ZAMARGU-4260 file (C-alpha; in steps of 0.2 Angstrom, whole numbers, plus 5000, padded with zeros to 4 digits):
<rodrens>
0) 5000/5000/5000 | 5013/5012/4995 | 5011/5027/4982 | 4994/5022/4976 | 4992/5037/4964
5) 4973/5041/4962 | 4970/5032/4979 | 4979/5044/4990 | 4993/5057/4989 | 5010/5051/4984
10) 5021/5050/4999 | 5038/5058/4997 | 5053/5055/5008 | 5063/5071/5012 | 5080/5063/5014
15) 5090/5047/5017 | 5088/5041/5035 | 5105/5040/5044 | 5100/5036/5062 | 5087/5033/5074
20) 5086/5044/5090 | 5074/5041/5104 | 5066/5058/5108 | 5063/5054/5127 | 5064/5040/5139
25) 5063/5026/5126 | 5064/5009/5135 | 5057/4993/5129 | 5057/4978/5141 | 5062/4966/5127
30) 5074/4967/5113 | 5067/4964/5096 | 5072/4968/5078 | 5060/4980/5070 | 5060/4980/5051
35) 5054/4996/5043 | 5052/4999/5025 | 5057/5016/5017 | 5049/5016/4999 | 5058/5031/4992
40) 5075/5025/4998 | 5073/5007/4991 | 5079/5000/5008 | 5074/4994/5025 | 5081/4999/5042
45) 5083/4987/5056 | 5079/4995/5073 | 5085/4988/5090 | 5069/4991/5100 | 5079/4990/5117
50) 5090/5005/5112 | 5079/5013/5099 | 5094/5014/5087 | 5097/5008/5069 | 5108/4992/5068
55) 5108/4989/5050 | 5101/4994/5033 | 5098/4983/5018 | 5095/4988/5000 | 5080/4980/4992
60) 5070/4983/4977 | 5061/4999/4970 | 5048/5005/4982 | 5048/4993/4997 | 5030/4993/5005
65) 5025/4977/5015 | 5036/4966/5026 | 5033/4950/5035 | 5043/4936/5042 | 5044/4917/5042
70) 5037/4909/5058 | 5055/4905/5064 | 5061/4923/5060 | 5075/4916/5048 | 5068/4925/5033
75) 5060/4942/5030 | 5049/4945/5014 | 5048/4963/5007 | 5036/4968/4993 | 5044/4980/4981
80) 5029/4990/4974 | 5038/4998/4960 | 5049/4984/4955 | 5036/4970/4955 | 5047/4959/4965
85) 5049/4951/4983 | 5066/4953/4992 | 5069/4937/5002 | 5081/4943/5016 | 5091/4930/5027
90) 5089/4938/5044 | 5105/4930/5051 | 5117/4937/5037 | 5105/4952/5034 | 5107/4951/5016
95) 5095/4948/5001 | 5096/4930/4997 | 5085/4930/4982 | 5073/4940/4973 | 5056/4934/4967
100) 5047/4941/4952 | 5028/4943/4955 | 5014/4954/4947 | 5016/4972/4946 | 5013/4983/4961
105) 5015/4970/4975 | 5008/4976/4991 | 5003/4966/5007 | 5013/4950/5011 | 5008/4937/5023
110) 5016/4920/5027 | 5006/4904/5032 | 5007/4897/5049 | 5018/4883/5044 | 5029/4895/5034
115) 5027/4885/5018 | 5017/4899/5008 | 5019/4917/5005 | 5003/4927/4999 | 5006/4943/4989
120) 4993/4956/4986 | 4994/4968/4971 | 4987/4985/4970 | 4987/4997/4955 | 4979/5014/4952
125) 4969/5007/4937 | 4960/4994/4948 | 4963/4980/4936 | 4973/4968/4947 | 4962/4954/4953
130) 4974/4940/4959 | 4983/4935/4975 | 4999/4926/4971 | 5005/4911/4981 | 5023/4908/4982
135) 5032/4892/4989 | 5045/4898/5002 | 5054/4882/5000 | 5058/4885/4982 | 5054/4904/4981
140) 5044/4901/4966 | 5026/4906/4961 | 5014/4891/4963 | 4997/4899/4960 | 4988/4915/4955
145) 4971/4915/4964 | 4957/4925/4957 | 4949/4936/4970 | 4943/4954/4966 | 4948/4971/4961
150) 4964/4977/4970 | 4968/4964/4983 | 4979/4972/4996 | 4982/4964/5012 | 4979/4946/5018
155) 4979/4935/5033 | 4979/4916/5036 | 4968/4907/5048 | 4978/4900/5063 | 4976/4882/5056
160) 4982/4888/5039 | 4967/4881/5029 | 4959/4898/5025 | 4966/4915/5020 | 4956/4931/5020
165) 4960/4945/5007 | 4954/4963/5008 | 4949/4969/4990 | 4951/4988/4991 | 4941/4993/4975
170) 4926/4981/4978 | 4923/4983/4997 | 4924/4965/5000 | 4935/4952/5008 | 4939/4936/4999
175) 4939/4919/5008 | 4952/4908/5000 | 4953/4889/5001 | 4972/4887/5003 | 4974/4869/4999
180) 4965/4871/4982 | 4970/4889/4978 | 4952/4894/4975 | 4941/4908/4981 | 4926/4901/4992
185) 4916/4916/4994 | 4917/4935/4996 | 4911/4945/5011 | 4904/4963/5009 | 4912/4975/5020
190) 4915/4994/5021 | 4922/5004/5007 | 4941/5003/5004 | 4946/4988/5015 | 4964/4987/5018
195) 4973/4981/5034 | 4967/4964/5041 | 4969/4954/5056 | 4962/4938/5064 | 4960/4932/5082
200) 4970/4918/5088 | 4955/4906/5089 | 4951/4910/5070 | 4933/4915/5075 | 4934/4934/5070
205) 4942/4944/5056 | 4945/4963/5058 | 4947/4974/5043 | 4950/4992/5042 | 4940/5002/5029
210) 4945/5019/5023 | 4929/5028/5027 | 4932/5028/5046 | 4927/5011/5051 | 4933/4993/5055
215) 4922/4979/5049 | 4920/4964/5060 | 4918/4947/5051 | 4912/4931/5059 | 4922/4917/5050
220) 4909/4904/5054 | 4895/4912/5044 | 4907/4922/5033 | 4897/4938/5036 | 4900/4955/5043
225) 4892/4956/5060 | 4896/4974/5065 | 4906/4989/5061 | 4917/5000/5073 | 4918/5019/5071
230) 4937/5023/5072 | 4947/5038/5066 | 4950/5046/5049 | 4955/5034/5035 | 4961/5019/5045
235) 4975/5009/5036 | 4982/4995/5047 | 4977/4985/5062 | 4986/4973/5074 | 4979/4962/5088
240) 4987/4958/5105 | 4993/4940/5106 | 4977/4934/5115 | 4966/4944/5103 | 4958/4954/5117
245) 4964/4971/5110 | 4966/4979/5093 | 4976/4994/5088 | 4971/5003/5072 | 4981/5017/5063
250) 4970/5032/5058 | 4981/5040/5044 | 4970/5056/5042 | 4973/5058/5024 | 4959/5059/5011
255) 4951/5072/5023 | 4937/5061/5027 | 4924/5070/5038 | 4918/5065/5055 | 4934/5058/5062
260) 4951/5063/5068 | 4967/5057/5060 | 4985/5055/5066 | 4979/5043/5080 | 4978/5025/5085
265) 4961/5018/5090 | 4962/5005/5104 | 4948/4993/5103 | 4942/4980/5116 | 4937/4965/5105
270) 4925/4958/5118 | 4914/4973/5117 | 4920/4980/5100 | 4921/4997/5108 | 4935/5009/5108
275) 4944/5011/5125 | 4955/5025/5121 | 4963/5035/5107 | 4981/5039/5106 | 4989/5053/5097
280) 5003/5048/5085 | 5014/5057/5073 | 5008/5063/5056 | 5000/5050/5045 | 5002/5034/5054
285) 5002/5019/5043 | 5011/5003/5048 | 5008/4995/5065 | 5016/4981/5075 | 5016/4974/5093
290) 5029/4965/5103 | 5026/4947/5107 | 5024/4951/5125 | 5010/4964/5121 | 5020/4977/5130
295) 5024/4989/5116 | 5016/4995/5100 | 5026/5003/5086 | 5018/5015/5073 | 5026/5021/5057
300) 5022/5039/5054 | 5023/5042/5035 | 5023/5061/5035 | 5034/5067/5049 | 5049/5055/5049
305) 5045/5046/5066 | 5039/5030/5074 | 5027/5032/5089 | 5031/5020/5103 | 5016/5016/5114
310) 5017/5008/5131 | 5001/4997/5131 | 4999/4997/5150 | 5000/5016/5152 | 4996/5021/5134
315) 5010/5034/5136 | 5020/5037/5120 | 5038/5040/5116 | 5045/5044/5098 | 5059/5037/5088
320) 5065/5051/5076 | 5070/5046/5058 | 5078/5056/5045 | 5066/5050/5032 | 5048/5042/5032
325) 5045/5024/5036 | 5030/5015/5029 | 5027/4996/5033 | 5035/4988/5048 | 5036/4971/5057
330) 5044/4963/5072 | 5055/4948/5069 | 5051/4933/5079 | 5063/4928/5093 | 5064/4944/5103
335) 5076/4944/5118 | 5069/4946/5136 | 5075/4945/5154 | 5079/4928/5160 | 5067/4915/5168
340) 5069/4912/5186 | 5083/4901/5193 | 5079/4884/5198 | 5082/4872/5212 | 5088/4884/5225
345) 5095/4876/5241 | 5103/4884/5257 | 5116/4877/5269 | 5117/4885/5286 | 5133/4891/5294
350) 5138/4902/5309 | 5130/4919/5306 | 5130/4914/5287 | 5123/4903/5274 | 5129/4896/5257
355) 5115/4897/5244 | 5116/4886/5227 | 5105/4885/5212 | 5103/4879/5194 | 5102/4891/5179
360) 5085/4897/5172 | 5077/4886/5159 | 5079/4901/5147 | 5092/4915/5147 | 5080/4926/5137
365) 5091/4926/5122 | 5105/4935/5130 | 5119/4929/5141 | 5116/4930/5160 | 5128/4943/5167
370) 5124/4941/5186 | 5113/4933/5199 | 5106/4941/5215 | 5102/4932/5231 | 5089/4940/5242
375) 5087/4934/5260 | 5071/4935/5270 | 5069/4946/5285 | 5077/4960/5275 | 5094/4952/5279
380) 5102/4958/5263 | 5108/4952/5246 | 5122/4944/5238 | 5127/4946/5220 | 5138/4935/5208
385) 5145/4937/5191 | 5138/4921/5184 | 5143/4909/5198 | 5129/4897/5204 | 5134/4899/5223
390) 5135/4913/5235 | 5138/4915/5254 | 5127/4927/5264 | 5136/4934/5279 | 5130/4944/5295
395) 5115/4933/5298 | 5107/4932/5315 | 5110/4915/5323 | 5094/4907/5329 | 5084/4916/5316
400) 5075/4906/5301 | 5079/4912/5284 | 5074/4908/5266 | 5082/4914/5250 | 5076/4919/5232
405) 5087/4921/5217 | 5085/4932/5201 | 5095/4932/5185 | 5100/4947/5175 | 5105/4949/5157
410) 5108/4964/5145 | 5089/4967/5144 | 5085/4967/5163 | 5082/4957/5179 | 5070/4942/5178
415) 5058/4935/5190 | 5062/4928/5207 | 5064/4910/5210 | 5054/4900/5222 | 5061/4901/5240
420) 5074/4889/5246 | 5070/4878/5261 | 5071/4887/5278 | 5088/4886/5287 | 5093/4893/5304
425) 5111/4898/5307 | 5119/4893/5323 | 5134/4898/5332 | 5148/4885/5330 | 5151/4877/5347
430) 5169/4879/5354 | 5179/4863/5353 | 5180/4852/5368 | 5198/4852/5374 | 5207/4836/5374
435) 5212/4830/5392 | 5230/4829/5396 | 5235/4811/5401 | 5243/4809/5419 | 5261/4804/5417
440) 5267/4787/5425 | 5283/4789/5434 | 5298/4777/5430 | 5305/4766/5444 | 5323/4768/5448
445) 5332/4751/5446 | 5342/4754/5462 | 5326/4755/5471 | 5321/4739/5480 | 5307/4730/5472
450) 5312/4734/5455 | 5310/4718/5444 | 5315/4725/5426
</rodrens>
């Protein structure tokens, strides 16, 4: 959905981006790679969400728009809208491994749950595109062109991978695709200009942004629109939390639709289909992504060279400043996080002391553990090691019962506390019992009478 002349204003990047600077207090509790497309630079940037800085840039085809990942995060797929290609990026080497030729004006891209198929939507200003292309990710070749309707843009697979749902922008409909047979089963009428699309984890409900200030809600059992939700001006993209309870919708604000406010994100409670809050963003928010822990939402603002960062707990925002305008974005699977809790904590009592031992966490969170911290009960203090799995606590009170918990820390932060150890009671070491001195036996003088030796 980039540079759709006649559909909305052409987006122009003002300069080649060179860095990313957090504007204030940026801190994500997990470290992810955020891939951002820059259509007029023919590149993507990789942003470390923990530091808010660009770690790499990768040259792709002309006019990169959509981006998505294989389920294991090994590959990223970028649709190059002007070039009519898909760039396949090896995320380990951060290089384009191959380029796939597809129909002109590829737009949205999505990968099946098993990672075997890539669906590519196509959009053009003439409205004469009517196929979704299916690509084998094993061979990076086209395996099918599936007829849908005019200007299929975005798509999403059902969780079991048997169905795909495709938004047809020019015909106000969503196509339901039989994935195994590469055929359209039916079309569902929705609001005008359907674009971004998402499905709940149980596969029961599909949410589709429609350009005239609404989100259409589809029941997948009946393949019918059940309701619409009024959101902000010209909604473009949508993402759901991992449990499907919350939707985040980018309201771009272009087209000057009446009756709504743009440059915002609408937050929707999917149980009630009601907006719980509206969050101000930068100018012309387009792409949106959410971290796997549901803690942070990222929004690409296409007209003010920034990314809005939303804390989903507080709805407070920070901003990553770009030199140039991002468009699509996606988070690579496999984010790093604080470690799990250490395991199997034991304690051995001493005199005013205890020796605590433990096993490492089941997961280090994707970053090496740098330290462990032991905390004693009764506010008796802490003990820290630089990776050692034992620690001696001093200055405990003899005769007092103590337990101990352990936390592990990596570059991302401190993880949760372990289960407490068994209770121990330090005791004063008793003084050793002195060894009795034997009584010497006098020797007899051989000159003394009675000597018999």
